[in-house]
Steps between C-alpha positions, in 0.01 A plus 500: 500500500644495851852637522752649738419492870141399429642153451559480876125497563416224252583153634426329169733735314769451761481126442524552126797735524693298759609248240818426695306405814695743716212575739443136608876443507544798733235353728749227591732743680377378839553139395851586380593641840329212681702243306815706570423487872485122482833485321673722752374296795721210398821705492736531798504844663829687446687710753500877477723575201794728448327622184163433337561478125235490228633396161327555165487729203181670627502493878489871582139478625570207732813669639313825558215323683727295728713807575190707579355238735838440666530873563805709588580265787539196275738245660679451168527659157242408237670475163360458149732382223463353147758228574658345805764729662847366564473568874193281565579223744375268772365780718261636238144422391442516125165510320532445124205598280507365145334716236443241231496127444838329517664823617873413488614805697263427789590132510872573494468764773313257725756224443796727578340637815412147611855376449625789715276388784236773483134425573343518153135505391453480124169588336518349154319254275525129565710445186814615683502163676712456812677835540770359725585471871381773731236626256126472569299508178157667534333457158168677430215259552257685274571592141443874450703775329763651725313832491225322695755356743616836633322439829655155535851635435449766765350248741799267457758774557315641802422160652863388481617837636263465796594138540869588557437811712561776245136610526355504854306185572143492623155530354360284224706273275475414127209262553295779658615743230354259243158510666498879484609497135212267411259753649663782305473304175131438556443870572657575161266265308357674191144434618559712811359850452767752410427726796604220736750326270844632595670386180237627255481839673879532485507399132229756420705769669818404314320490165464879496869586467855397577582393857760665722563260786627676811648309790398630841766302691740207433212251476328736259819522293504122470134497400557766230753273332271197514201698373696657215622162382151349515354789303767469235477122459123454532360819350787645295472817709828673590498661843729763647633443854587754769671357808407641840835671563484671164141597565585656835790697347327601176233761578477606137429145388246455778323821402474378142380158614243658731351727232124439507317371194196688373224242504301710253783519246465315171677168473855535376522290182874476539461353847760735646343528846731398784326290765678510834470188717649495848615165637629443849423409857282734709656637818387287797388796711252672268483282190645775277771465239825698538465688169122500474466865593714592199281294265141600583366367171683167496335162507621312809564126471626362830515176699196431713506451872521124573219530754251591229233246410315448171199682638711804577723541198540357155816284515797680352292804426288764671245487780174371359287786370781755530669663204860390461622842392505628858817710473615492857460139603280370778515500874532191711774245565758464229596178326737247653844616379636147542292358217549577132213696336419220258128587484588832339705318235206270425283807444757650264529169314128487428484873424779461243315211334177697491680800353651274236152377407400856411765499226410412140720193541571328831868515604622146566818420701780352292516185716125432476349259588734289718765735635724286722225246566483151361455526127150424378326552835414869465167570665387720215465189286246342737146636497252500787291208377809280476612606848164424654483158336858411596450632853202273541700195388799594717731511197853639550518800270873527546482868587596502865165566670551442869135494607142512388500870587771568240290331234185680613667840454620398153151375399331812638730718293484303178288724281 
């Protein structure tokens, strides 16, 4: 009987084990961001704010990413709070991220900020109705668990921050991000061979122990938080986190993290092996990571250069045909620091799902299947044959597909 990581090489068994339909639901990440881009286009552009405030009970990852991309020269403070601060006023931009359906705290925070004259963008389900004057409601157009909307939450926060000048403008926008994310999702399809599948190879690596996620820089710190949350929610795997400042100032910890594993040693039945994964942005001059030299045995997961093409690199992963455990990074131009590393998050999303499928019982998010989407429209409930038939008749599936390409990605991924 196939078990453990062998499951990752058996497409039929993956289909059987993915009873919650998380793999095809994750394939809609590009469509989620594409629909978000359409929603943001209709909103008036705000002026540069006095403060950029992100409100929600779990917004640490979004705050960390916006702060990292804004850099030390940010024109205003980036603040994350569980509820609206008393000082928020007309000069501020507020992004409110609801965590569950009919979230009263999020709705109230948006209403208060709107009454004070702030520019407010509220991501919540449609059931909140009209949130009040000054508040722009951006409801999810596709019904997926919030764990599979991590990329969309990051895209919203970063797009609004760039929109109002907190993050330097330039480069691609959310619509172009969505195209890249579609390509990443297809590269993570279970039928893609593991040696070129960035998500399966990462899941296989993580299956041999407990991950220690090390941030190589502020962007890496933000990615460690996102990755740890995805692993916990989608694979029930707790991960330790080491921020880049702590890593630079903790030589003893780095020495322990860098201890090599004996590839000839017997498997540890207790699964006590620590697997060090370095996340961050390569230096633009030589493509190296700031702490890579201290972690010669670490797996490096980093944003790709935006000039790469599908024939050169697997989207969100490693150069085609090259092992991803290159400990020192790769030479060449670095990634565009103005754009959020969403492709890396897509890879971690799929890797976490794959890792969860190696468990005796698949971990399922508590808000499965709809999340904040319209109740009853979860994509996991629609199989490929139904989608193909409905697509041919032009039927409105009520799930927010913006184009035929969105539906094609979903069909291609429906096991």
